[in-house]
C-alpha positions, 0 to 999 in steps of 0.5 A, spaced: 500 500 500 502 506 498 503 511 503 500 518 503 505 524 505 502 531 506 507 536 508 507 539 515 505 547 515 500 547 509 494 550 511 489 546 505 483 551 503 486 557 507 488 564 504 494 567 505 497 574 505 504 571 504 509 577 502 514 573 498 513 570 491 513 562 491 516 562 484 523 561 484 528 563 479 529 555 478 529 553 470 525 547 469 523 543 462 516 542 460 513 537 456 516 539 450 523 540 452 523 547 452 526 551 458 521 555 463 523 559 469 518 559 474 519 566 476 517 568 468 510 565 469 509 571 473 503 576 470 497 572 470 494 567 476 497 560 476 494 554 479 500 549 481 499 541 483 505 536 484 504 529 480 508 524 478 507 520 471 507 513 475 502 515 480 497 509 481 491 514 484 492 521 487 496 524 481 491 521 476 485 524 480 488 531 481 490 531 473 483 530 472 481 535 476 486 540 473 483 538 466 476 540 469 479 546 471 482 547 464 475 546 461 471 551 465 476 556 464 475 555 456 479 561 452 482 564 459 487 558 459 493 560 457 491 567 455 489 569 462 491 563 467 496 558 467 496 551 469 502 548 472 504 541 474 510 539 477 513 532 477 515 530 484 519 524 481 524 528 476 529 521 476 523 518 472 519 523 469 523 527 463 519 531 458 517 525 454 514 521 460 510 528 461 508 529 454 505 522 454 502 523 461 499 529 458 496 526 452 494 520 456 490 524 461 487 529 456 491 534 459 495 537 453 492 544 453 495 550 451 497 554 457 498 548 461 505 546 463 508 539 466 515 541 468 521 537 470 528 538 471 534 535 475 532 533 482 536 539 485 532 544 481 525 540 482 527 541 490 529 548 489 522 549 485 518 546 491 522 549 496 519 556 494 512 553 495 515 550 502 514 543 500 519 538 500 519 531 496 519 525 500 523 520 496 523 512 499 529 508 500 527 504 494 526 510 490 519 511 490 516 518 492 510 520 496 504 523 494 503 530 494 495 532 494 497 540 495 494 545 489 496 552 490 493 558 487 498 563 485 497 571 484 500 575 478 505 577 483 507 570 484 505 570 491 501 565 494 493 566 494 490 560 496 492 552 498 487 547 497 487 539 499 487 536 492 483 530 494 477 534 496 477 541 493 472 542 487 474 544 480 469 549 480 471 552 487 478 553 484 475 556 478 471 561 482 478 563 486 481 564 479 476 569 477 476 573 483 484 573 483 483 576 475 478 581 478 482 583 483 488 584 479 
């Protein structure tokens, strides 16, 4: 049975007025092999989750929820809002695996990045969100069910528990963020 890991200090479903940007200057690679610097994604709201392609359950559910968010955002996805899925298993998830996963999950939408990189860079990116990967001695990784809404300024707006949040609630929060800023 797979263990579920959540990270201490997260307040799922809470709002925050964090003063610092959660988007580090870390350079990652997207599902198409293009370099993406997280800090360069400032300027529009982002909804971020943390997945891995061999995940047997929670990641599939989160990706399906993100696909529902993408559908509900419609033309705003890419033009006004960005979705970002960061792998927590960069040792096994390269651009090809992420591209295959995005196609298999019906998640190959413009404006939705699946990001990987060398483990140190992924760890640095996660640290910006105050998260850390849980790597087991056998190389397997723990699940993260955190989803986060990041404002156009790069500051954390809201954290969600990806297992219980509804897609419409995320979309409603994105729309509030767009209207506020």
